[in-house]
C-alpha positions in Angstrom: -16.9 -51.2 -43.3 -15.1 -48.8 -45.7 -16.9 -48.3 -49.1 -15.7 -50.8 -51.7 -15.0 -49.9 -55.2 -15.2 -52.4 -58.0 -11.4 -52.6 -58.0 -11.5 -53.4 -54.3 -13.9 -56.2 -54.8 -11.8 -57.7 -57.6 -8.6 -57.4 -55.5 -10.2 -58.9 -52.4 -11.6 -61.8 -54.5 -8.1 -62.5 -55.8 -6.7 -62.1 -52.3 -9.2 -64.7 -51.1 -8.4 -67.1 -53.8 -4.6 -66.8 -53.2 -5.2 -67.2 -49.4 -7.2 -70.4 -50.0 -4.3 -71.8 -52.1 -1.8 -70.8 -49.5 -4.0 -72.5 -46.8 -4.2 -75.7 -48.8 -0.4 -75.7 -49.2 0.2 -75.1 -45.5 -2.3 -77.8 -44.5 -0.9 -80.4 -47.0 1.0 -81.8 -44.1 -2.3 -82.7 -42.4 -4.2 -83.9 -45.4 -5.8 -87.3 -45.1 -6.2 -87.1 -41.4 -9.9 -87.4 -40.6 -9.5 -85.8 -37.2 -7.9 -82.7 -38.7 -11.1 -81.6 -40.6 -11.4 -77.9 -39.7 -14.6 -76.5 -38.1 -17.1 -74.4 -40.0 -17.3 -71.1 -38.2 -20.7 -69.5 -37.9 -21.3 -65.8 -38.5 -17.6 -65.0 -38.5 -16.1 -62.6 -41.1 -12.4 -63.7 -40.9 -10.2 -65.9 -38.7 -6.8 -67.5 -38.3 -5.4 -70.3 -36.0 -1.7 -70.4 -35.5 0.5 -73.0 -33.7 3.4 -71.3 -31.9 5.7 -74.3 -31.5 5.6 -75.5 -35.1 5.3 -71.9 -36.5 2.4 -73.0 -38.7 -1.0 -71.5 -39.6 -3.5 -74.3 -39.4 -6.7 -72.4 -40.4 -7.5 -69.3 -42.3 -10.8 -67.7 -43.3 -10.7 -64.6 -45.4 -7.3 -63.7 -43.8 -6.6 -60.8 -46.2 -10.0 -59.2 -46.2 -10.0 -55.7 -44.8 -12.0 -55.3 -41.6 -12.3 -52.6 -38.9 -9.8 -53.5 -36.1 -12.3 -52.4 -33.3 -10.9 -53.3 -29.9 -7.8 -55.1 -31.3 -6.3 -51.6 -31.7 -5.6 -51.7 -28.0 -3.1 -54.6 -28.6 -0.9 -52.3 -30.5 -1.6 -49.4 -28.0 -0.3 -51.7 -25.3 2.7 -52.9 -27.2 3.9 -49.3 -28.0 3.2 -48.1 -24.5 4.9 -51.0 -22.9 8.0 -50.8 -25.1 8.4 -47.1 -24.7 7.9 -46.9 -20.9 11.1 -47.9 -19.2 9.6 -46.9 -15.8 6.1 -48.4 -15.3 6.0 -46.7 -11.9 6.2 -43.3 -13.5 3.4 -41.0 -12.4 1.2 -39.2 -14.9 -1.2 -36.4 -14.1 -4.4 -36.7 -16.1 -5.4 -33.5 -18.1 -8.5 -32.3 -19.7 -6.8 -32.6 -23.1 -6.3 -36.3 -22.5 -10.0 -36.9 -21.8 -11.8 -34.4 -24.1 -12.2 -37.0 -26.9 -12.8 -40.1 -24.8 -15.9 -42.0 -25.7 -17.1 -45.5 -25.0 -15.8 -47.8 -22.2 -13.8 -45.9 -19.6 -12.6 -46.2 -16.0 -13.6 -42.7 -15.2 -10.2 -41.1 -14.5 -10.5 -37.4 -13.6 -8.6 -34.3 -14.6 -5.8 -33.7 -12.1 -5.8 -37.4 -11.0 -2.3 -38.9 -10.6 -1.9 -42.4 -11.9 1.1 -44.6 -12.9 1.9 -45.9 -16.3 1.4 -49.4 -14.9 -2.1 -48.6 -13.6 -3.1 -47.2 -17.0 -1.7 -50.3 -18.8 -3.7 -52.6 -16.6 -6.9 -50.6 -17.2 -6.2 -50.6 -20.9 -5.4 -54.2 -21.4 -7.7 -55.7 -18.7 -10.8 -53.6 -19.1 -10.4 -52.0 -22.6 -10.6 -48.6 -21.0 -10.4 -45.8 -23.6 -9.4 -43.1 -21.1 -6.4 -45.3 -20.1 -5.4 -45.5 -23.8 -5.4 -41.7 -24.1 -3.5 -41.3 -20.9 -0.8 -43.6 -22.2 -0.7 -42.0 -25.6 0.1 -38.6 -24.0 2.5 -40.0 -21.4 4.5 -41.7 -24.1 4.4 -39.4 -27.1 2.9 -36.1 -25.9 -0.2 -36.4 -28.1 -2.5 -39.0 -29.6 -1.4 -38.2 -33.2 2.3 -38.7 -32.4 1.5 -42.0 -30.5 -0.6 -43.2 -33.5 2.3 -42.7 -35.8 4.4 -44.9 -33.5 1.6 -47.5 -33.7 1.6 -47.4 -37.5 5.4 -47.6 -37.6 5.4 -50.6 -35.3 2.7 -52.3 -37.5 4.9 -51.7 -40.6 8.0 -53.2 -38.8 5.9 -56.3 -38.1 5.0 -56.6 -41.8 1.4 -55.8 -41.1 1.2 -53.9 -44.4 -2.6 -53.7 -44.6 -3.1 -52.2 -41.1 -3.7 -48.5 -40.5 -4.5 -46.9 -37.2 -6.1 -43.5 -36.8 -6.6 -43.6 -33.0 -5.3 -45.4 -30.0 -8.7 -46.6 -28.7 -10.3 -48.6 -31.5 -13.3 -46.4 -31.7 -14.8 -46.6 -35.2 -13.2 -44.6 -38.0 -13.6 -45.4 -41.7 -9.9 -45.0 -42.3 -8.9 -47.5 -39.6 -8.4 -51.0 -41.1 -6.6 -54.3 -40.7 -6.9 -57.9 -41.6 -7.0 -61.2 -39.7 -3.6 -62.1 -41.1 -2.1 -58.7 -39.9 -3.8 -59.0 -36.5 -2.2 -62.5 -36.2 1.3 -61.0 -36.8 0.7 -58.3 -34.2 -0.7 -60.8 -31.7 2.3 -63.1 -32.2 4.6 -60.2 -31.3 2.5 -59.3 -28.3 2.8 -62.9 -27.1 6.5 -62.6 -27.1 6.3 -59.8 -24.5 6.0 -61.6 -21.1 4.6 -58.5 -19.3 1.9 -58.1 -22.0 0.6 -61.6 -21.4 0.8 -61.2 -17.7 -1.4 -58.2 -17.8 -4.0 -59.5 -20.3 -4.4 -62.8 -18.4 -5.3 -60.9 -15.2 -8.9 -61.5 -14.3 -9.2 -58.9 -11.6 -7.1 -55.8 -11.0 -7.3 -53.2 -8.2 -6.3 -49.6 -9.0 -5.1 -48.3 -5.7 -6.6 -45.2 -4.3 -5.3 -42.0 -5.9 -5.3 -38.4 -5.0 -8.9 -38.0 -6.4 -10.4 -41.5 -6.1 -10.9 -44.4 -3.8 -9.5 -47.8 -5.0 -11.2 -49.1 -8.1 -11.9 -52.8 -9.0 -11.2 -53.5 -12.7 -12.4 -56.8 -14.3 -11.3 -58.4 -17.5 -13.8 -57.8 -20.3 -12.5 -60.8 -22.3 -15.0 -63.5 -21.4 -12.6 -66.2 -22.5 -10.3 -65.1 -19.6 -12.8 -64.0 -17.0 -16.2 -65.1 -15.8 -17.1 -61.7 -14.4 -19.3 -60.5 -17.3 -20.3 -63.8 -18.8 -19.3 -67.2 -17.5 -20.4 -69.4 -20.4 -17.5 -68.4 -22.7 -14.7 -68.9 -20.2 -12.0 -71.2 -21.7 -9.5 -73.0 -19.5 -6.0 -72.3 -20.7 -6.6 -68.9 -22.4 -4.0 -66.4 -21.3 -5.2 -63.2 -23.1 -5.1 -61.1 -25.3 -8.1 -59.0 -26.2 -11.8 -59.0 -27.1 -14.3 -56.3 -27.9 -16.6 -54.8 -30.6 -17.9 -51.8 -32.4 -21.3 -51.6 -34.2 -19.6 -51.1 -37.5 -16.7 -53.6 -37.1 -18.6 -56.4 -35.3 -17.2 -58.6 -32.5 -13.5 -59.7 -32.3 -11.4 -61.9 -30.1 -7.6 -62.4 -30.2 -6.6 -65.2 -28.0 -3.5 -67.1 -26.8 -4.2 -70.5 -25.2 -2.1 -73.4 -23.8 -3.0 -77.0 -23.4 -2.9 -78.4 -19.8 0.6 -79.8 -20.2 1.9 -76.5 -21.6 3.3 -78.3 -24.7 1.0 -76.7 -27.3 0.2 -73.0 -27.7 -2.3 -71.5 -30.1 -3.0 -67.9 -31.2 -6.5 -67.6 -32.5 -7.9 -64.5 -34.3 -11.6 -64.0 -34.9 -12.7 -60.8 -36.6 -16.0 -59.2 -37.7 -18.2 -61.7 -35.9 -21.9 -61.4 -35.2 -24.0 -61.8 -32.1 -27.6 -62.7 -31.3 -29.7 -63.2 -28.3 -28.1 -66.5 -27.4 -24.5 -66.4 -28.8 -21.5 -64.2 -29.2 -19.9 -65.7 -32.2 -16.4 -64.2 -31.6 -16.2 -66.3 -28.5 -17.9 -69.3 -30.0 -15.7 -69.2 -33.1 -12.6 -68.9 -30.9 -13.6 -71.9 -28.8 -14.4 -74.0 -31.9 -10.9 -73.2 -33.3 -9.2 -74.0 -30.1 -11.2 -77.2 -29.5 -10.3 -78.4 -33.0 -6.6 -77.5 -32.6 -6.1 -79.2 -29.3 -8.1 -82.3 -30.2 -6.7 -82.7 -33.8 -3.0 -81.9 -33.4 -0.2 -82.5 -31.0 3.4 -83.4 -30.6 4.2 -87.0 -31.5 7.5 -88.9 -31.0 8.3 -90.1 -34.5 11.8 -91.4 -33.7 12.8 -92.9 -30.3 16.3 -92.5 -28.9 16.8 -96.3 -28.7 15.2 -97.0 -32.0 17.7 -98.8 -34.4 17.6 -97.0 -37.7 20.3 -98.8 -39.7 23.7 -100.6 -39.4 27.1 -99.8 -40.9 30.0 -102.2 -41.6 33.1 -101.9 -39.4 36.5 -102.8 -40.7 39.5 -104.0 -38.6 37.2 -105.0 -35.8 38.2 -107.8 -33.4 34.9 -109.6 -32.9 32.2 -108.0 -35.0 31.8 -106.7 -38.6 29.1 -104.1 -38.1 27.5 -101.7 -35.6 23.9 -100.5 -35.3 23.0 -96.8 -35.3 20.4 -95.1 -33.2 19.3 -91.4 -33.0 21.4 -89.2 -30.8 18.1 -87.8 -29.4 14.5 -88.5 -29.9 12.6 -86.5 -32.5 9.1 -85.1 -31.6 7.1 -83.2 -34.2 3.8 -81.5 -34.5 1.3 -83.8 -36.4 -2.4 -84.6 -36.7 -3.4 -86.7 -33.7 -4.6 -89.6 -35.8 -1.5 -90.1 -38.0 -0.3 -93.7 -37.9 3.4 -93.2 -37.2 4.4 -96.7 -38.3 2.4 -96.6 -41.5 2.6 -92.9 -42.6 6.0 -91.7 -41.4 9.1 -92.6 -43.4 12.6 -92.9 -41.8 15.7 -93.0 -44.0 19.3 -92.7 -43.2 22.5 -91.3 -44.7 25.9 -92.5 -43.4 28.9 -90.3 -43.5 30.9 -93.1 -45.2 30.4 -96.6 -46.5 32.0 -98.1 -43.4 33.6 -97.3 -40.1 37.1 -98.3 -39.0 37.7 -99.7 -35.6 38.1 -98.6 -32.9 34.5 -97.2 -32.7 33.3 -95.4 -29.6 29.8 -95.6 -28.1 27.9 -92.5 -29.2 30.2 -91.8 -32.2 28.4 -89.9 -34.9 28.1 -91.9 -38.1 25.3 -90.4 -40.1 21.9 -88.7 -40.2 18.3 -89.9 -40.0 15.7 -88.1 -42.1 12.1 -88.3 -41.1 9.3 -87.4 -43.5 5.5 -87.5 -43.7 4.3 -87.7 -47.3 6.3 -85.2 -49.2 7.1 -83.1 -46.1 10.4 -83.3 -44.3 9.6 -83.4 -40.6 13.2 -83.2 -39.3 16.6 -84.7 -39.1 18.7 -86.2 -36.2 22.2 -87.4 -35.9 22.8 -91.2 -35.9 25.3 -92.6 -33.4 26.9 -96.0 -32.7 25.3 -98.2 -30.1 28.5 -99.7 -28.7 32.2 -99.7 -28.5 34.0 -101.8 -31.1 37.7 -102.7 -30.4 40.4 -103.0 -33.0 42.2 -106.1 -34.1 45.9 -105.2 -34.0 46.7 -108.1 -36.5 44.2 -106.8 -39.0 45.2 -103.3 -38.3 48.9 -104.0 -39.1 48.0 -106.0 -42.1 45.9 -103.1 -43.4 48.6 -100.6 -42.8 51.1 -102.8 -44.7 48.5 -103.1 -47.5 47.9 -99.4 -47.5 51.7 -98.8 -47.5 52.2 -100.9 -50.6 49.6 -98.8 -52.3 51.2 -95.5 -51.3 52.9 -93.3 -53.9 56.1 -93.4 -51.9 56.2 -97.2 -51.9 55.3 -97.4 -55.6 57.9 -94.8 -56.5 60.5 -96.5 -54.4 59.7 -99.9 -55.9 60.0 -98.4 -59.4 63.2 -96.7 -58.6 64.6 -99.9 -57.1 63.6 -101.9 -60.2 65.2 -99.3 -62.5 68.3 -99.2 -60.3 68.5 -103.0 -60.4 68.2 -103.0 -64.1 70.8 -100.4 -64.5 73.1 -102.2 -62.2 72.7 -105.4 -64.1 73.3 -103.7 -67.4 76.3 -101.9 -66.1 77.7 -105.0 -64.4 77.2 -107.1 -67.6 79.0 -104.5 -69.6 81.8 -104.3 -67.2 82.2 -108.1 -67.1 82.2 -108.2 -70.9 85.0 -105.7 -71.1 87.0 -107.5 -68.4 86.7 -110.8 -70.3 87.9 -109.3 -73.5 91.0 -107.9 -71.7 92.1 -111.4 -70.7 92.1 -113.0 -74.2 95.7 -112.7 -75.8 95.8 -111.2 -79.2 96.6 -113.8 -82.2 99.9 -113.1 -84.0 100.4 -114.0 -87.8 102.9 -116.9 -88.6 105.9 -116.4 -90.9 106.8 -118.9 -93.7 110.1 -119.4 -95.2 
């Protein structure tokens, strides 16, 4: 472990506190569920458990604490090699330069031996072979230094800000550091690469005979995937990614696992674990996390497709005055296994208007159902009508007449008609008055003698 200054200790203490607060926030959705109580991991430095389908971190232990990456370096080595090798059948001639600094676990490739990029990838990701890592580095970038720069650039692009690589093998170096949280980001990305998962889930691979060697049998060193080295840690459903150790960085395991139905996928990260005569705690910690995840959480249907959520009035209908609304599709969400759906999940609805107007069609959208668990919104789904509703033509025509009488045109026309009528009456009265006056003879004065 890199030497810690006093400032490092303070920063890491603050980081741990913040991470704990974040974990509590993330797990608020699962609070109160007895079955969701997380396991206590023994002799593990840091760890994370992530659910792929819900995109949620369910467990964190010292996620931001700096640790040595050990064998997890090879995850990034594999990512960079895979993404920068368009032709996996490309042949590479092994050189002395590629092998001169190789230490630790190796296949035993020989100078002058011709292998393919694909063979080197399988040896790297199945058997943690350090010579395969160096062969890939030179094949892709021309040197280990150039390849490591590509690794660090990729880590930065994945927001793994606290990760720094100095070699492509994971052999110990004081300057090579990462965190469980960063390793999770990298593992999530590796999981998105189908070929990466295919390779790391391979239990046994045969390197075909080369120009300098007979065929070689290569076995997966990840005991969660393969029983070849130890069978007590094999875990059904695990599909990779990597496990290994160094004396300084302890034991690690980065794992992807599916449930038997293929509905739930977890990524588990265990770093800086210990081992003793009886137990490898990187594997035990991973198994404890996966057991907890699979038994305590799952996808639950909280809203059925035929479940009546609410009703809405219907105007101008011939035979009914309302229609019921149901979800357009069922809603299934990731929840603790022991949540009481009827008691703990709340369903509310919001209609698009106060009423519908006939005719109404079966399946016509009329609103939205909102499903929540405590203070957390689980999801929304459209609400649709459960039946056709025909229109009453009599009511329809009456409504149209009613609406017409309220229209600006009708009101303006009515006002104009009243004004015109009044003017007509006034004009007619004045005209009649003048006519009457014209018919009365004028009175002449009498003369008296």
